[in-house]
TIVOLUM-294825 format. One line per 4 residues: number of its first residue (from 1); their letters; for each residue x, y, z of C-alpha. Coordinates in steps of 0.001 Angstrom, whole numbers, plus 500000, padded with zeros to 6 digits. Example, Ala and Ser with C-alpha at 12.3 -4.5 7.8 and 13.67 -1.06 7.14 Angstrom:
<nodes>
1) AS) 512300 495500 507800 ~ 513670 498940 507140
</nodes>
This chain:
<nodes>
1) XXXX) 241362 651880 420542 ~ 241147 649328 423277 ~ 238341 646613 423048 ~ 235802 646556 425655
5) XXXX) 236927 643193 427043 ~ 240526 644470 427558 ~ 239890 647915 428950 ~ 239591 647177 432698
9) XXXX) 242877 645261 432608 ~ 244622 647925 430420 ~ 243363 651026 432340 ~ 244285 649094 435919
13) XXXX) 247735 648442 434667 ~ 248292 651815 433246 ~ 247126 653434 436399 ~ 249404 651469 438740
17) XXXX) 252353 652031 436484 ~ 251598 655954 436674 ~ 251247 655757 440356 ~ 254634 653626 441018
21) XXXX) 256305 655820 438484 ~ 256327 659069 440419 ~ 256336 657303 443893 ~ 259477 655600 443636
25) XXXX) 261465 657467 441093 ~ 264881 657919 442499 ~ 266516 661500 442456 ~ 268825 662049 439811
29) XXXX) 270631 665506 438826 ~ 271572 666689 435310 ~ 275306 667059 434852 ~ 274945 670655 433892
33) XXXX) 272832 671366 437041 ~ 273721 673771 439961 ~ 273121 672460 443376 ~ 271345 674695 445738
37) XXXX) 274478 674982 447908 ~ 276505 676103 444701 ~ 273728 678721 443841 ~ 273789 680080 447362
41) XXXX) 277407 680372 447335 ~ 277337 682238 444092 ~ 274422 684394 445529 ~ 276963 685385 448672
45) XXXX) 279934 685800 446445 ~ 278203 688092 444301 ~ 276252 690100 446585 ~ 277169 693937 446420
49) XXXX) 275821 694681 450114 ~ 278463 692201 451418 ~ 281233 694109 449620 ~ 279832 697518 450762
53) XXXX) 279604 696124 454223 ~ 283301 695247 454285 ~ 284138 698798 453071 ~ 282356 700548 455801
57) XXXX) 284197 698406 458322 ~ 287457 699340 456829 ~ 286337 702960 456813 ~ 285345 702701 460442
61) XXXX) 288620 701309 461343 ~ 290701 703939 459620 ~ 288730 706632 461228 ~ 289216 705210 464445
65) XXXX) 292881 705819 463995 ~ 292240 709209 463009 ~ 289960 709701 466082 ~ 292705 708823 468408
69) XXXX) 294990 711671 467138 ~ 295604 715033 468673 ~ 294449 718035 466627 ~ 297026 719686 464406
73) XXXX) 299269 722214 466139 ~ 298733 725955 465296 ~ 301491 727986 464087 ~ 301261 731828 464311
77) XXXX) 303444 734330 462747 ~ 303032 738136 463755 ~ 304791 741433 464008 ~ 304278 743099 467452
81) XXXX) 304650 746548 468581 ~ 305678 748037 465243 ~ 305810 752009 465658 ~ 303203 753834 463561
85) XXXX) 305368 757067 463205 ~ 308153 755492 461032 ~ 307354 751873 460803 ~ 310812 751178 461371
89) XXXX) 311385 747729 462906 ~ 314391 748878 464931 ~ 313285 751902 466270 ~ 311431 750661 469421
93) XXXX) 312834 747977 471757 ~ 309351 746318 472121 ~ 309230 745705 468272 ~ 309346 742079 467642
97) XXXX) 308903 739402 464741 ~ 307115 736819 466572 ~ 306669 732918 465699 ~ 304256 730804 467986
101) XXXX) 303286 727338 468267 ~ 300369 725979 470298 ~ 298752 722473 470817 ~ 295475 721681 472352
105) XXXX) 295330 718260 474322 ~ 292154 715917 474847 ~ 289928 715823 477732 ~ 290979 712698 479792
109) XXXX) 290966 709635 477941 ~ 288430 711023 475295 ~ 290706 710117 472376 ~ 291284 706511 473055
113) XXXX) 287687 706133 474135 ~ 286748 707408 470670 ~ 289018 705209 469041 ~ 287617 702227 471064
117) XXXX) 284202 703293 470179 ~ 284831 703382 466377 ~ 286572 699899 466653 ~ 283319 698583 468347
121) XXXX) 281192 699875 465425 ~ 283640 698133 463033 ~ 283299 694867 465028 ~ 279582 694997 464525
125) XXXX) 279916 694660 460538 ~ 281199 691038 460534 ~ 277978 689944 462451 ~ 275905 691892 459876
129) XXXX) 277446 690173 457135 ~ 277038 686815 458714 ~ 273461 687453 459246 ~ 273239 688991 455587
133) XXXX) 274602 685587 454405 ~ 272264 683516 456286 ~ 269220 685407 454935 ~ 270610 685119 451487
137) XXXX) 270803 681366 451952 ~ 267247 681366 452985 ~ 266140 683568 450298 ~ 267806 681761 447508
141) XXXX) 266514 678446 449027 ~ 263199 679704 448789 ~ 263392 680571 445227 ~ 265284 677234 444538
145) XXXX) 262614 675056 446325 ~ 259795 676667 444577 ~ 261566 676111 441254 ~ 262251 672476 441973
149) XXXX) 258692 672319 443321 ~ 257396 673813 439876 ~ 259532 671249 438075 ~ 258333 668382 440068
153) XXXX) 254630 669625 439325 ~ 255316 669641 435483 ~ 256561 666122 435620 ~ 253489 665039 437459
157) XXXX) 251323 666661 435099 ~ 253325 665287 432168 ~ 252898 661723 433675 ~ 249221 662239 434028
161) XXXX) 248847 663268 430720 ~ 248853 659838 428921 ~ 246219 658666 431333 ~ 243647 661660 430602
165) XXXX) 244409 660761 426738 ~ 243547 657189 427350 ~ 240431 658336 429192 ~ 239338 660261 426151
169) XXXX) 239962 657265 424050 ~ 238137 654949 426348 ~ 235139 657156 426216 ~ 235185 657366 422618
173) XXXX) 235456 653856 422318 ~ 232217 653380 424469 ~ 230399 655996 422826 ~ 231250 654518 419289
177) XXXX) 230401 651074 420221 ~ 227152 652292 422079 ~ 228057 650290 425273 ~ 226574 651170 428525
181) XXXX) 225207 654764 429168 ~ 228050 656699 427477 ~ 226807 660028 426285 ~ 228156 662570 424246
185) XXXX) 228571 664795 426969 ~ 231126 662475 428523 ~ 233510 662748 425597 ~ 233194 666681 425795
189) XXXX) 233708 666531 429343 ~ 237004 664216 428819 ~ 238376 666496 426205 ~ 237769 669474 428436
193) XXXX) 239695 667916 431277 ~ 242521 667163 429093 ~ 242533 670694 427842 ~ 242506 672007 431304
197) XXXX) 245507 669624 432338 ~ 247359 671193 429519 ~ 246616 674617 430480 ~ 248030 673687 433991
201) XXXX) 251016 672393 432298 ~ 251533 675790 430414 ~ 250948 677710 433490 ~ 253723 675814 435515
205) XXXX) 256182 676161 432599 ~ 255725 679798 432841 ~ 255889 679875 436608 ~ 259339 677972 436237
209) XXXX) 260605 680702 433821 ~ 259432 683299 436407 ~ 261184 681607 439228 ~ 264350 681315 437173
213) XXXX) 264460 685009 436286 ~ 264013 685718 440240 ~ 266678 683335 440973 ~ 269154 685006 438285
217) XXXX) 268932 688464 440204 ~ 271201 686690 443006 ~ 273919 685682 440569 ~ 276282 687688 438564
221) XXXX) 275887 688406 435030 ~ 278010 685779 433598 ~ 275698 683107 434879 ~ 272733 682084 432694
225) XXXX) 270233 679743 434432 ~ 268106 677700 432116 ~ 265595 674817 432915 ~ 267948 672151 432372
229) XXXX) 270033 673117 435367 ~ 266931 672084 437634 ~ 265453 669512 435209 ~ 265594 666875 438119
233) XXXX) 263351 663837 438393 ~ 260829 663324 441178 ~ 262380 662642 444482 ~ 261261 659661 446397
237) XXXX) 258616 660851 448908 ~ 259906 658751 451762 ~ 263376 660599 451348 ~ 264574 663978 452585
241) XXXX) 264975 666642 449740 ~ 268647 666791 448529 ~ 271317 669089 449956 ~ 269063 670455 452804
245) XXXX) 270497 671061 456437 ~ 269541 668798 459058 ~ 268619 669624 462664 ~ 270992 668676 465511
249) XXXX) 269382 666195 468014 ~ 269983 668474 470934 ~ 268270 671520 468958 ~ 265269 669217 468080
253) XXXX) 265046 668176 471751 ~ 264764 671569 472789 ~ 262246 672658 470193 ~ 260013 669569 471147
257) XXXX) 260494 670453 474730 ~ 259522 674218 474151 ~ 262075 675165 476466 ~ 262126 678882 475875
261) XXXX) 264899 679786 478312 ~ 267356 677228 476714 ~ 266106 678223 473090 ~ 266940 682098 474133
265) XXXX) 270290 681246 475395 ~ 271016 679630 471918 ~ 269438 682470 470009 ~ 271650 684941 472148
269) XXXX) 274434 683715 469983 ~ 272771 684725 466756 ~ 274869 687058 464741 ~ 271751 689379 464522
273) XXXX) 271747 689566 468372 ~ 275471 689816 468589 ~ 275329 692941 466344 ~ 272940 694695 468760
277) XXXX) 275321 693484 471620 ~ 278128 695488 469829 ~ 275695 698462 469654 ~ 275511 698114 473338
281) XXXX) 279115 698209 473563 ~ 279157 701488 471497 ~ 276754 702993 473841 ~ 278655 702395 476848
285) XXXX) 281707 703966 475231 ~ 279576 706854 474441 ~ 278819 707055 478307 ~ 282333 706790 478973
289) XXXX) 283299 709795 476412 ~ 280461 711935 477944 ~ 282064 711567 481320 ~ 285421 712725 480131
293) XXXX) 283777 716103 479178 ~ 284011 716774 482925 ~ 287824 716747 482749 ~ 289604 719956 482238
297) XXXX) 291226 720438 478632 ~ 294698 721354 478391 ~ 296605 723391 475769 ~ 300425 724300 475543
301) XXXX) 301906 727123 473519 ~ 305389 728468 472987 ~ 306651 731627 471060 ~ 309948 732921 469922
305) XXXX) 310368 736976 469451 ~ 312932 738299 467438 ~ 314375 741895 467817 ~ 316469 743854 465711
309) XXXX) 319484 745902 466947 ~ 318899 749563 468284 ~ 319450 752401 465765 ~ 323229 752882 467049
313) XXXX) 323862 749081 466606 ~ 323882 747762 470062 ~ 322476 744143 470249 ~ 318901 743457 471536
317) XXXX) 318149 740302 473311 ~ 315306 738072 471644 ~ 312274 736682 473776 ~ 311139 733076 474456
321) XXXX) 307567 732413 475904 ~ 305938 729342 476922 ~ 302677 728980 478618 ~ 299601 726720 479500
325) XXXX) 295994 727203 479135 ~ 293103 725051 480753 ~ 289493 724927 480028 ~ 287743 724042 483399
329) XXXX) 284055 723107 483047 ~ 282594 724864 485943 ~ 278945 724978 484868 ~ 277886 721560 484064
333) XXXX) 274125 721468 484458 ~ 272980 722379 480965 ~ 275974 720604 478860 ~ 277826 717844 480390
337) XXXX) 275116 716442 482719 ~ 272641 716760 480022 ~ 274980 714814 477452 ~ 275688 712275 480055
341) XXXX) 272183 711715 480629 ~ 271342 711419 477178 ~ 274126 708857 476413 ~ 272830 706746 479463
345) XXXX) 269217 706638 477987 ~ 270589 705838 474399 ~ 272310 702803 476163 ~ 269017 701928 477928
349) XXXX) 267334 702061 474455 ~ 269734 699668 472526 ~ 269184 697112 475355 ~ 265453 697194 474630
353) XXXX) 266200 696721 471160 ~ 268423 693543 471870 ~ 265360 692405 474078 ~ 262775 692994 471285
357) XXXX) 265084 691332 468695 ~ 265325 688307 470758 ~ 261934 688037 471602 ~ 261026 688315 467948
361) XXXX) 263382 685578 467010 ~ 262197 683132 469346 ~ 258488 683825 468441 ~ 259682 683161 464938
365) XXXX) 261632 680121 465742 ~ 258552 678499 467512 ~ 256214 679487 465000 ~ 258411 677820 462204
369) XXXX) 258770 674780 464279 ~ 255068 674397 464694 ~ 254939 674433 460819 ~ 257600 672098 460291
373) XXXX) 256340 669821 462853 ~ 252626 669819 461457 ~ 253824 669446 457875 ~ 255623 666164 458908
377) XXXX) 252639 664696 460157 ~ 250581 665874 457128 ~ 253068 664312 454740 ~ 253031 661031 456670
381) XXXX) 249020 661186 456615 ~ 249265 661922 452829 ~ 251760 659360 451887 ~ 250269 656401 454135
385) XXXX) 246575 656960 453690 ~ 245243 659664 451238 ~ 247336 659018 448484 ~ 247091 655194 448367
389) XXXX) 243341 655471 448797 ~ 243027 658119 446048 ~ 244876 655577 443536 ~ 242509 652753 444777
393) XXXX) 239506 655203 444292 ~ 240658 655926 440896 ~ 241371 652382 439574 ~ 237982 651311 441138
397) XXXX) 235996 654136 439319 ~ 237705 653244 435948 ~ 236944 649565 436609 ~ 233284 650343 437238
401) XXXX) 232934 652331 434359 ~ 234598 649891 431857 ~ 232335 647049 433160 ~ 229110 649300 432800
405) XXXX) 228865 649616 436533 ~ 229618 653292 436983 ~ 229505 656653 435114 ~ 232395 658598 433398
409) XXXX) 232009 661724 435582 ~ 232990 659709 438740 ~ 236149 658324 436631 ~ 237131 662311 435999
413) XXXX) 236510 663169 439341 ~ 238611 660489 440951 ~ 241693 661050 438724 ~ 241400 664673 438942
417) XXXX) 241484 664412 442609 ~ 244315 661893 442489 ~ 246202 664490 440485 ~ 245330 667297 442770
421) XXXX) 246443 665247 445894 ~ 249866 664620 444288 ~ 250310 668252 443616 ~ 249448 669099 447245
425) XXXX) 251925 666507 448394 ~ 254455 668291 446265 ~ 253646 671611 448012 ~ 253823 670170 451269
429) XXXX) 257297 668731 450769 ~ 258305 672142 449477 ~ 256958 673773 452627 ~ 258758 671295 454890
433) XXXX) 262100 671885 453260 ~ 261637 675585 453509 ~ 260633 675256 457082 ~ 263945 673200 457700
437) XXXX) 266215 675907 455844 ~ 264379 678605 458006 ~ 264810 676593 461105 ~ 268668 676583 460133
441) XXXX) 268923 680291 459912 ~ 267690 680616 463687 ~ 270579 678346 464826 ~ 273378 680196 462725
445) XXXX) 276009 680226 465261 ~ 278024 683289 465237 ~ 280998 681663 467069 ~ 281630 679799 463862
449) XXXX) 281856 682673 461617 ~ 285321 682520 459644 ~ 284593 685926 458370 ~ 284184 687394 461606
453) XXXX) 287428 685638 463255 ~ 289494 686759 460069 ~ 288363 690363 460449 ~ 289199 690631 464101
457) XXXX) 292474 689097 463695 ~ 293230 691491 460729 ~ 292503 694417 463312 ~ 294593 692872 465790
461) XXX) 291976 691978 468211 ~ 290873 688820 469915 ~ 287736 687157 468085
</nodes>
């Protein structure tokens, strides 16, 4: 119990200590903690989608080699002109044992174009993997930041709990000493707010466990996450969150200037857009393949016919035949013309997909930037004005109550408002960090993709 003469000094000192403790506490990491970049790397390394995509790429490369090969030759074996009266092989001079071989050729350059088309389809997969990796980083970062935010919320509530306990003791001391206008209802209210605070703490702990479970889905089964890995102290509000990407000055300048043309040119190098660009190349190859259908299709055949000696033993000459057949497309209106038109329309459709995707990325980028910029302003307002004024209001309300110049409900409202403000500031920092991660996704330059370069080099192509 505090004596009434020391209550204002003790309470004021305690409030200042609580306020300064979370405001300037440095960031420290547990030795067993996984950093954000480590969790992101683990998630990428153990993503089954990426492994499946690599297999699909290898399958397309293998299929492209098969597509560039001529069809297998046809071998025919037959017995020709066998007499039906005796079925003797040497009776008639036209009776032959015939072996033939035929080979069909491709129309124009259709085989090489099909190979090219499949290689272009395969070249799309590294871009898809890079985009997938960038999205995984964003999704993991969102879970990670939510988890860190929950942990910080827990620490703030734990740091506020002694203050609420002290408020209960203060009001009980005032009520027992019959000082001022303290009522039994004030004691009940103080105990109720303490119970609510403990409930918020329990809910935050449950949220932390839920976030840990969600994050675990991105890691392989050998990794077991626990709260100690993210049991980090409150970072200084005046510092950036640790291990987060930073915006390049040139990019930030473009965003502040709202230069849509320059931003669109930069987004054109995004792997999601380059993947669609590969689809456009595939559709162009489809047009070239359709044009080859106007070319004639040739086939060559050769055969050797064996004849037996005549019935009196005279030798008969064997026969050798060779020939060429050609399929000439004369009537193209309902087949080749329609196929070529369909290929061209499909190519134009893919171009519209690229335009829509680029517009969508640009709109999302600008929206994320507006959110990021406005949160920056709100954080500054909270740190420089709202939070210090809340602390002063809490201290003034407690001082007025302990000097019989205020009521207890004002003290509770002021302290609860201060706690809520601190928790709101944590949410703002979380949203700010998440916006920064999302901005980094939009400027994920495909030209720097080591994965893409390695894959193209393995295929013998230029990156």
